[in-house]
C-alpha positions in Angstrom: -12.9 -34.8 3.3 -11.4 -33.3 6.5 -8.3 -32.2 4.6 -10.2 -30.1 2.1 -12.3 -28.6 4.9 -9.1 -27.7 6.7 -7.6 -26.3 3.5 -10.8 -24.2 2.9 -10.6 -22.9 6.5 -6.9 -22.0 6.1 -7.7 -20.2 2.8 -10.5 -18.2 4.4 -8.3 -17.2 7.3 -5.4 -16.2 5.0 -7.8 -14.1 2.9 -9.2 -12.4 5.9 -5.7 -11.7 7.2 -4.8 -10.3 3.8 -7.9 -8.1 3.7 -7.2 -6.7 7.2 -3.5 -6.1 6.4 -4.5 -4.5 3.1 -7.1 -2.2 4.6 -4.7 -0.7 7.2 -2.3 1.1 4.7 -5.3 1.7 2.3 -7.1 3.7 5.0 -4.1 5.8 5.7 -3.5 6.5 2.0 -7.2 7.3 1.4 -7.0 9.8 4.3 -3.8 11.3 2.9 -5.3 11.6 -0.6 -8.5 13.3 0.8 -6.4 15.7 2.8 -4.5 16.6 -0.4 -7.9 17.4 -2.0 -9.1 19.5 0.9 -5.6 21.2 1.3 -5.6 22.3 4.9 -2.8 24.6 5.9 -0.6 21.8 7.4 -0.7 19.9 4.1 0.3 23.0 2.1 3.1 23.9 4.6 4.5 20.3 4.6 4.4 20.0 0.9 6.2 23.3 0.4 8.7 22.4 3.1 9.5 19.2 1.1 10.3 21.3 -1.9 7.2 21.0 -4.0 5.0 23.9 -5.1 1.5 24.1 -3.6 0.1 23.6 -7.1 1.0 19.9 -7.1 -1.0 19.0 -4.0 -4.3 18.5 -5.8 -2.8 16.3 -8.7 -0.9 14.3 -6.1 -4.1 13.7 -4.2 -5.9 12.6 -7.3 -3.1 10.2 -8.2 -2.9 8.8 -4.7 -6.7 8.2 -4.5 -6.8 6.6 -7.9 -3.9 4.2 -7.2 -5.4 3.3 -3.8 -8.9 2.6 -5.3 -7.2 0.4 -7.9 -5.5 -1.4 -5.1 -8.8 -2.0 -3.3 -10.5 -3.5 -6.3 -9.6 -7.2 -6.5 -9.4 -7.3 -10.3 -6.9 -4.3 -10.4 -5.2 -4.8 -7.0 -1.8 -5.8 -8.5 -1.7 -2.8 -10.7 -2.7 -0.6 -7.8 0.1 -2.2 -5.6 2.6 -1.5 -8.4 1.5 2.1 -8.7 1.4 2.7 -5.0 4.9 1.2 -4.7 6.1 3.9 -7.1 4.3 6.6 -5.3 5.7 5.5 -1.9 9.2 5.2 -3.5 8.8 8.9 -4.4 7.9 9.7 -0.8 11.0 7.9 0.4 13.2 9.7 -2.1 11.7 13.1 -1.2 12.3 12.6 2.6 15.9 11.4 1.9 16.5 14.4 -0.3 15.2 16.9 2.3 17.2 15.1 5.1 14.2 14.1 7.2 14.7 11.8 10.2 14.3 8.0 10.1 10.6 7.8 10.6 9.5 9.8 7.6 11.8 7.7 5.5 10.9 4.3 6.9 7.1 4.8 7.2 6.4 4.7 3.4 8.6 1.6 3.2 6.4 -0.1 5.9 3.3 0.9 4.1 4.6 -0.6 0.9 5.5 -3.8 2.7 2.1 -4.0 4.2 0.5 -3.4 0.8 2.3 -6.3 -0.8 1.9 -8.7 2.2 -1.8 -8.0 2.3 -2.1 -8.6 -1.4 0.0 -11.7 -1.3 -2.3 -13.2 1.3 -5.6 -12.3 -0.4 -4.7 -13.0 -4.1 -4.2 -16.5 -5.3 -2.7 -15.3 -8.6 0.1 -13.5 -6.8 0.8 -16.5 -4.6 1.0 -18.7 -7.7 3.5 -16.2 -9.2 5.6 -15.9 -6.1 5.2 -19.2 -4.2 6.4 -19.6 -0.7 9.0 -22.3 0.0 7.8 -25.2 2.1 9.8 -28.2 3.2 9.0 -31.4 1.5 8.7 -34.6 3.4 11.6 -37.0 3.0 
């Protein structure tokens, strides 16, 4: 009986950790998406500096918010993570193309890693698909 209680506690801790790790990048991406909808001068300047016309800011914001919402809904979280990975890959490619420094290139990669770690910890289906290796007793 104690073993199942211990397992349940571990599962609950893992799910809470996954939720917290998932929320951190999601909050940043939600803020970024909202800023693209509001379009303050700094967002327009940065987008144009990266080589995109100002007309793509609103569609990018809508796509980013949609993907992030999909990620936050448990039933569609895997799809959201896949779409956000593509979005963040585009961000990395853009910063590499423009010749930005290391931080603008690495930051989207860190967000992507956090997205997948958080999802892995909170989603049993993903853990079943990508099991972690454990040592077996001999």
